[in-house]
GUMIKE-271643 format. One record per residue (C-alpha): residue in one letter; x, y, z; residue number from 1. Coordinates in Angstrom, 2 decimals, padded with zeros to 5 digits. Layout:
<koltis>
- a, X, Y, Z, NUM;
...
</koltis>
This chain:
<koltis>
- x, 004.23, 016.62, -026.97, 1;
- x, 001.37, 018.94, -027.82, 2;
- x, -000.90, 017.20, -025.31, 3;
- x, 001.68, 017.45, -022.54, 4;
- x, 002.31, 021.11, -023.31, 5;
- x, -001.43, 021.84, -023.20, 6;
- x, -001.77, 020.10, -019.85, 7;
- x, 001.09, 022.15, -018.43, 8;
- x, -000.47, 025.37, -019.74, 9;
- x, -003.88, 024.45, -018.31, 10;
- x, -002.27, 023.65, -014.95, 11;
- x, -000.45, 026.99, -014.87, 12;
- x, -003.65, 028.86, -015.78, 13;
- x, -005.58, 027.02, -013.09, 14;
- x, -002.86, 027.76, -010.56, 15;
- x, -002.86, 031.45, -011.46, 16;
- x, -006.64, 031.61, -011.13, 17;
- x, -006.48, 029.88, -007.75, 18;
- x, -003.97, 032.45, -006.52, 19;
- x, -006.01, 035.42, -007.71, 20;
- x, -009.21, 034.29, -005.98, 21;
- x, -010.19, 036.04, -002.80, 22;
- x, -012.30, 033.06, -001.72, 23;
- x, -011.49, 029.53, -002.87, 24;
- x, -014.13, 027.06, -004.02, 25;
- x, -014.01, 025.54, -000.52, 26;
- x, -014.47, 028.82, 001.33, 27;
- x, -010.93, 029.67, 002.44, 28;
- x, -009.99, 033.36, 002.16, 29;
- x, -006.86, 034.01, 000.10, 30;
- x, -005.55, 037.12, 001.79, 31;
- x, -002.48, 038.07, 003.80, 32;
- x, -001.78, 040.94, 006.18, 33;
- x, 001.42, 042.94, 006.05, 34;
- x, 003.06, 045.64, 008.16, 35;
- x, 001.02, 044.75, 011.24, 36;
- x, 002.27, 046.63, 014.30, 37;
- x, 003.65, 044.54, 017.13, 38;
- x, 001.08, 046.04, 019.50, 39;
- x, -001.74, 044.59, 017.41, 40;
- x, -000.10, 041.17, 017.37, 41;
- x, -000.30, 041.01, 021.17, 42;
- x, -004.08, 041.21, 020.79, 43;
- x, -003.97, 037.54, 019.75, 44;
- x, -002.44, 036.72, 023.14, 45;
- x, -005.13, 038.68, 024.96, 46;
- x, -007.78, 036.65, 023.14, 47;
- x, -005.86, 033.46, 023.85, 48;
- x, -008.92, 031.17, 023.84, 49;
- x, -009.82, 031.96, 020.21, 50;
- x, -006.14, 031.77, 019.28, 51;
- x, -005.83, 028.25, 020.69, 52;
- x, -009.09, 027.07, 019.11, 53;
- x, -007.93, 028.31, 015.70, 54;
- x, -004.60, 026.49, 015.96, 55;
- x, -004.13, 023.45, 013.74, 56;
- x, -004.58, 020.07, 015.33, 57;
- x, -000.88, 019.27, 015.30, 58;
- x, -000.14, 022.38, 017.36, 59;
- x, -002.99, 021.67, 019.78, 60;
- x, -001.71, 018.13, 020.36, 61;
- x, 001.81, 019.50, 020.79, 62;
- x, 000.66, 022.01, 023.45, 63;
- x, -001.42, 019.28, 025.09, 64;
- x, 001.61, 017.01, 025.46, 65;
- x, 004.01, 019.77, 026.48, 66;
- x, 001.69, 021.37, 029.05, 67;
- x, 001.18, 018.16, 031.00, 68;
- x, 004.74, 016.86, 030.70, 69;
- x, 006.26, 020.19, 031.64, 70;
- x, 003.97, 020.63, 034.67, 71;
- x, 004.84, 017.12, 035.90, 72;
- x, 008.55, 017.84, 035.53, 73;
- x, 008.42, 021.27, 037.21, 74;
- x, 006.51, 019.94, 040.20, 75;
- x, 008.84, 016.94, 040.25, 76;
- x, 011.74, 019.35, 040.73, 77;
- x, 009.85, 021.03, 043.57, 78;
- x, 009.19, 017.68, 045.25, 79;
- x, 012.88, 016.83, 044.82, 80;
- x, 013.82, 020.16, 046.42, 81;
- x, 011.51, 019.50, 049.39, 82;
- x, 012.96, 016.01, 049.85, 83;
- x, 016.51, 017.38, 049.64, 84;
- x, 015.75, 020.18, 052.12, 85;
- x, 014.40, 017.63, 054.56, 86;
- x, 017.30, 015.23, 054.08, 87;
- x, 015.16, 012.47, 052.54, 88;
- x, 017.48, 011.59, 049.64, 89;
- x, 019.49, 008.39, 049.58, 90;
- x, 022.87, 010.08, 049.30, 91;
- x, 022.04, 012.16, 052.39, 92;
- x, 021.96, 008.96, 054.50, 93;
- x, 018.85, 009.70, 056.62, 94;
- x, 018.86, 008.19, 060.13, 95;
- x, 016.74, 005.23, 061.11, 96;
- x, 014.09, 007.32, 062.88, 97;
- x, 014.07, 010.07, 060.23, 98;
- x, 010.66, 011.67, 059.49, 99;
- x, 010.14, 011.89, 055.73, 100;
- x, 008.09, 014.54, 053.95, 101;
- x, 007.12, 012.01, 051.27, 102;
- x, 007.66, 008.30, 051.75, 103;
- x, 009.80, 006.55, 049.08, 104;
- x, 010.88, 009.77, 047.32, 105;
- x, 014.67, 009.45, 047.47, 106;
- x, 015.90, 010.78, 044.05, 107;
- x, 014.82, 012.82, 041.02, 108;
- x, 013.07, 009.94, 039.22, 109;
- x, 010.92, 009.01, 042.22, 110;
- x, 010.10, 012.72, 042.71, 111;
- x, 008.94, 012.93, 039.08, 112;
- x, 006.83, 009.77, 039.49, 113;
- x, 005.22, 011.16, 042.64, 114;
- x, 004.43, 014.42, 040.79, 115;
- x, 002.81, 012.49, 037.92, 116;
- x, 000.81, 010.26, 040.30, 117;
- x, -000.39, 013.27, 042.30, 118;
- x, -001.53, 015.37, 039.31, 119;
- x, -003.24, 012.45, 037.54, 120;
- x, -004.79, 011.08, 040.77, 121;
- x, -003.28, 007.64, 040.17, 122;
- x, -002.17, 007.06, 043.77, 123;
- x, -000.34, 003.71, 043.71, 124;
- x, 000.12, 003.89, 047.48, 125;
- x, 003.90, 003.39, 047.50, 126;
- x, 004.84, 007.08, 047.62, 127;
- x, 002.73, 008.83, 050.24, 128;
- x, 002.88, 012.35, 051.67, 129;
- x, 003.24, 012.66, 055.45, 130;
- x, 001.94, 015.40, 057.79, 131;
- x, 005.41, 016.27, 059.03, 132;
- x, 006.18, 019.00, 056.38, 133;
- x, 003.85, 021.96, 055.96, 134;
- x, 005.63, 022.92, 052.72, 135;
- x, 004.78, 019.54, 051.18, 136;
- x, 001.10, 019.95, 052.12, 137;
- x, 001.03, 023.39, 050.51, 138;
- x, 002.73, 022.09, 047.38, 139;
- x, 000.31, 019.19, 046.90, 140;
- x, -002.63, 021.58, 047.15, 141;
- x, -001.02, 023.95, 044.63, 142;
- x, -000.28, 021.13, 042.20, 143;
- x, -003.85, 019.84, 042.40, 144;
- x, -005.29, 023.28, 041.61, 145;
- x, -002.91, 024.00, 038.72, 146;
- x, -003.39, 020.49, 037.32, 147;
- x, -007.18, 020.94, 037.39, 148;
- x, -006.86, 024.22, 035.48, 149;
- x, -004.67, 022.58, 032.82, 150;
- x, -007.13, 019.68, 032.50, 151;
- x, -010.14, 021.97, 032.08, 152;
- x, -008.38, 024.24, 029.58, 153;
- x, -007.00, 021.51, 027.33, 154;
- x, -010.21, 019.45, 027.39, 155;
- x, -012.19, 022.59, 026.54, 156;
- x, -009.89, 023.36, 023.61, 157;
- x, -010.25, 019.84, 022.19, 158;
- x, -014.05, 019.79, 022.61, 159;
- x, -014.32, 023.24, 021.01, 160;
- x, -012.26, 022.14, 018.02, 161;
- x, -014.28, 018.95, 017.59, 162;
- x, -017.59, 020.83, 017.65, 163;
- x, -016.43, 023.82, 015.62, 164;
- x, -019.21, 024.89, 013.15, 165;
- x, -016.68, 024.99, 010.31, 166;
- x, -016.81, 021.18, 010.19, 167;
- x, -020.58, 021.25, 009.67, 168;
- x, -020.02, 023.47, 006.64, 169;
- x, -018.04, 020.63, 005.00, 170;
- x, -021.32, 018.78, 004.40, 171;
- x, -022.82, 021.67, 002.43, 172;
- x, -021.69, 021.88, -001.17, 173;
- x, -022.20, 024.24, -004.08, 174;
- x, -022.20, 023.44, -007.79, 175;
- x, -018.85, 023.85, -009.51, 176;
- x, -020.33, 026.25, -012.07, 177;
- x, -023.10, 028.82, -012.29, 178;
- x, -025.43, 029.16, -015.27, 179;
- x, -027.35, 031.98, -016.95, 180;
- x, -030.64, 031.12, -018.64, 181;
- x, -034.33, 032.15, -018.69, 182;
- x, -036.52, 031.29, -015.72, 183;
- x, -040.18, 032.30, -015.53, 184;
- x, -039.85, 035.11, -018.08, 185;
- x, -036.72, 036.45, -016.39, 186;
- x, -033.07, 036.09, -017.28, 187;
- x, -031.40, 034.61, -014.21, 188;
- x, -028.02, 033.58, -012.90, 189;
- x, -028.46, 030.27, -011.07, 190;
- x, -026.37, 028.11, -008.76, 191;
- x, -027.06, 024.91, -006.88, 192;
- x, -026.48, 024.13, -003.22, 193;
- x, -027.02, 020.88, -001.36, 194;
- x, -027.05, 019.76, 002.26, 195;
- x, -025.46, 016.30, 002.38, 196;
- x, -026.87, 015.57, 005.84, 197;
- x, -030.49, 014.80, 006.55, 198;
- x, -030.47, 017.15, 009.54, 199;
- x, -031.69, 020.59, 008.54, 200;
- x, -030.03, 023.99, 008.65, 201;
- x, -032.38, 026.26, 010.60, 202;
- x, -032.97, 029.84, 009.43, 203;
- x, -030.82, 029.48, 006.32, 204;
- x, -030.14, 032.67, 004.37, 205;
- x, -028.14, 033.04, 001.19, 206;
- x, -026.66, 036.14, -000.40, 207;
- x, -023.77, 037.14, -002.62, 208;
- x, -021.12, 039.78, -003.12, 209;
- x, -019.67, 040.74, -006.47, 210;
- x, -016.04, 041.78, -006.05, 211;
- x, -014.42, 043.82, -008.80, 212;
- x, -012.10, 046.72, -009.43, 213;
- x, -013.99, 049.97, -010.06, 214;
- x, -012.79, 053.37, -011.20, 215;
- x, -015.06, 056.12, -009.89, 216;
- x, -015.59, 059.42, -011.82, 217;
- x, -012.90, 061.32, -009.88, 218;
- x, -010.29, 058.80, -011.04, 219;
- x, -009.93, 056.89, -007.79, 220;
- x, -009.53, 053.14, -008.15, 221;
- x, -011.39, 050.87, -005.72, 222;
- x, -009.66, 047.52, -005.86, 223;
- x, -012.23, 045.48, -003.94, 224;
- x, -015.53, 047.14, -004.70, 225;
- x, -018.38, 045.06, -003.26, 226;
- x, -021.82, 044.92, -004.86, 227;
- x, -024.70, 043.09, -003.18, 228;
- x, -026.18, 040.22, -005.18, 229;
- x, -029.57, 038.93, -004.05, 230;
- x, -030.36, 035.25, -004.44, 231;
- x, -033.72, 033.60, -003.90, 232;
- x, -035.73, 030.45, -004.46, 233;
- x, -039.31, 030.20, -005.64, 234;
- x, -040.56, 030.52, -002.05, 235;
- x, -038.47, 033.60, -001.23, 236;
- x, -034.95, 034.32, -000.03, 237;
- x, -035.18, 033.83, 003.74, 238;
- x, -035.59, 030.71, 005.90, 239;
- x, -034.85, 028.17, 003.17, 240;
- x, -036.36, 024.70, 003.57, 241;
- x, -033.03, 023.00, 003.09, 242;
- x, -034.09, 019.36, 003.01, 243;
- x, -032.97, 018.69, -000.57, 244;
- x, -030.69, 020.43, -003.11, 245;
- x, -031.91, 023.90, -004.03, 246;
- x, -031.43, 025.94, -007.19, 247;
- x, -030.87, 029.56, -006.22, 248;
- x, -031.28, 032.30, -008.79, 249;
- x, -030.46, 035.97, -009.16, 250;
- x, -032.69, 037.98, -011.51, 251;
- x, -030.64, 039.90, -014.06, 252;
- x, -032.56, 043.15, -014.39, 253;
- x, -031.44, 046.72, -014.94, 254;
- x, -030.31, 046.98, -011.30, 255;
- x, -028.09, 043.90, -011.60, 256;
- x, -024.35, 044.29, -012.31, 257;
- x, -024.70, 041.44, -014.84, 258;
- x, -027.13, 043.48, -016.99, 259;
- x, -024.32, 045.09, -018.98, 260;
- x, -022.65, 041.77, -019.75, 261;
- x, -023.23, 039.52, -022.74, 262;
- x, -022.33, 035.98, -023.65, 263;
- x, -019.28, 036.91, -025.72, 264;
- x, -017.99, 039.44, -023.15, 265;
- x, -018.70, 037.56, -019.90, 266;
- x, -015.44, 035.58, -019.84, 267;
- x, -013.45, 038.73, -020.60, 268;
- x, -014.67, 040.40, -017.40, 269;
- x, -012.64, 040.55, -014.19, 270;
- x, -014.76, 039.93, -011.14, 271;
- x, -015.44, 037.32, -008.48, 272;
- x, -018.90, 036.33, -007.30, 273;
- x, -018.73, 035.22, -003.66, 274;
- x, -021.78, 033.35, -002.37, 275;
- x, -022.57, 032.98, 001.35, 276;
- x, -024.98, 030.68, 003.12, 277;
- x, -025.68, 031.34, 006.80, 278;
- x, -027.62, 028.99, 009.03, 279;
- x, -027.86, 027.19, 012.36, 280;
- x, -027.17, 023.47, 012.64, 281;
- x, -030.23, 021.64, 013.92, 282;
- x, -028.21, 019.12, 015.94, 283;
- x, -025.77, 021.40, 017.76, 284;
- x, -027.59, 024.79, 017.51, 285;
- x, -024.32, 026.35, 016.38, 286;
- x, -024.28, 029.03, 013.71, 287;
- x, -022.10, 028.41, 010.67, 288;
- x, -021.36, 030.04, 007.34, 289;
- x, -020.53, 028.33, 004.04, 290;
- x, -018.71, 030.23, 001.30, 291;
- x, -017.73, 029.65, -002.30, 292;
- x, -016.87, 031.81, -005.28, 293;
- x, -017.33, 031.89, -009.04, 294;
- x, -015.08, 033.62, -011.54, 295;
- x, -016.25, 034.52, -015.09, 296;
- x, -014.80, 031.29, -016.53, 297;
- x, -017.07, 029.31, -014.16, 298;
- x, -020.30, 030.98, -015.29, 299;
- x, -021.91, 029.33, -018.32, 300;
- x, -024.23, 031.50, -020.42, 301;
- x, -027.02, 029.64, -022.20, 302;
- x, -027.06, 026.54, -020.03, 303;
- x, -029.32, 025.13, -017.34, 304;
- x, -028.79, 022.46, -014.69, 305;
- x, -029.95, 018.92, -015.33, 306;
- x, -032.85, 017.75, -013.13, 307;
- x, -031.76, 015.76, -010.10, 308;
- x, -034.96, 015.30, -008.05, 309;
- x, -037.56, 012.67, -008.96, 310;
- x, -040.29, 010.70, -007.27, 311;
- x, -040.47, 006.92, -007.23, 312;
- x, -043.57, 004.80, -007.67, 313;
- x, -043.65, 004.29, -003.92, 314;
- x, -043.91, 008.06, -003.45, 315;
- x, -040.35, 008.58, -002.14, 316;
- x, -038.32, 011.54, -003.30, 317;
- x, -034.92, 010.67, -004.77, 318;
- x, -031.86, 012.79, -005.57, 319;
- x, -029.27, 011.94, -008.21, 320;
- x, -026.09, 013.71, -007.11, 321;
- x, -024.21, 012.62, -010.21, 322;
- x, -026.09, 015.38, -012.08, 323;
- x, -025.56, 017.97, -009.37, 324;
- x, -023.15, 020.13, -011.42, 325;
- x, -024.05, 018.87, -014.91, 326;
- x, -025.66, 021.31, -017.35, 327;
- x, -027.45, 021.23, -020.69, 328;
- x, -027.73, 023.94, -023.38, 329;
- x, -030.97, 025.91, -023.53, 330;
- x, -032.15, 028.74, -025.77, 331;
- x, -031.08, 031.98, -024.12, 332;
- x, -030.76, 035.62, -025.06, 333;
- x, -027.30, 036.67, -026.21, 334;
- x, -027.37, 039.57, -023.75, 335;
- x, -029.63, 041.02, -021.10, 336;
- x, -030.61, 043.96, -023.30, 337;
- x, -031.69, 041.57, -026.09, 338;
- x, -033.74, 039.52, -023.64, 339;
- x, -035.72, 042.53, -022.42, 340;
- x, -036.03, 044.56, -025.63, 341;
- x, -035.65, 042.31, -028.68, 342;
- x, -038.03, 039.42, -028.24, 343;
- x, -037.98, 036.91, -031.06, 344;
- x, -034.43, 037.91, -032.00, 345;
- x, -032.40, 036.85, -029.00, 346;
- x, -031.61, 033.15, -029.33, 347;
- x, -028.13, 031.82, -029.86, 348;
- x, -026.41, 028.52, -030.46, 349;
- x, -023.86, 026.91, -028.18, 350;
- x, -021.11, 028.84, -029.93, 351;
- x, -022.77, 032.16, -029.25, 352;
- x, -023.99, 032.85, -032.83, 353;
- x, -027.51, 034.24, -033.12, 354;
- x, -029.84, 031.48, -034.29, 355;
- x, -033.58, 031.89, -034.01, 356;
- x, -034.15, 028.24, -034.95, 357;
- x, -032.33, 026.83, -031.90, 358;
- x, -034.64, 025.02, -029.50, 359;
- x, -033.83, 023.54, -026.12, 360;
- x, -034.14, 019.81, -025.76, 361;
- x, -036.62, 019.34, -022.94, 362;
- x, -037.08, 015.62, -023.59, 363;
- x, -033.82, 014.45, -022.09, 364;
- x, -033.80, 010.93, -020.76, 365;
- x, -034.06, 010.90, -017.01, 366;
- x, -030.91, 009.34, -015.46, 367;
- x, -030.95, 006.65, -012.84, 368;
- x, -031.79, 008.15, -009.48, 369;
- x, -030.16, 007.32, -006.19, 370;
- x, -032.04, 007.40, -002.94, 371;
- x, -031.69, 010.51, -000.80, 372;
</koltis>
């Protein structure tokens, strides 16, 4: 019973955290708009192309089916009306020498079939328009033009949805957690990001925003205060060479919002670190953005990522994605102030108790590597 109760509690906590996120782990924004004026809602109709592209697939397929079927039926009614006006229908008993507007259109079903054959350019040859009715000639020209517009619009919508850059972002993944540990004499917050395709992202740039509630000196509360967080790799922060997984780090100095935090107070904070990666897909030349977020419970102080890149005897580079989000404990300052000002008295154990004897295990056995 205790195990079941704990699972239920953990599920409820996870669900509450998921609701309170502004950006989910997969990049979706958790926000809703209320009290929008009706005049602003019509702006979505003005920008109808973007509105249709952003529709879900089931709605796009629904509009695809309805647009063609409805146009065939409407023009079928018009062809039926022309045939009725000319006396071509069976129940009108046309004379033996009667001149038809459309051959073999004698009821509503045959009028619908002629409309479908005309708009889709099937042309079976049984139902044929004649030059005796100017209204029929005008109608067939009108139907051809409107049908071409519907074809172009719906095909464009489907192609745009297939090639939407958001799908390319699905093959870029971030680590599930972030870590804080020393790196090159600096205390850094680090995350991992990987491109699962072998095609590169051109001009990749990464940056972050720290979202938190701030009370300014005059007493005003800013619910979504945004603070810039700079990330970089060893070669800089712009134009990343994104051919293999990268470890991005943010230096925690006096200008960093993480400087005032410590290991035992980090998980008590209320903030959300949103990380963005912008780039251009090499294959399609389309710009895309990948987003994820980290809450305090997903930032591990005193840990570092396990190595995932190795080199085989043949000289090939290999990546082990099973260790992509795995971490190991390392000796780390208990707080940023201790790291910068109290050298020799800033190590802690896994439980957060100061322990100057703790040493990181750098001799971990290398796991089996899988080919990139």
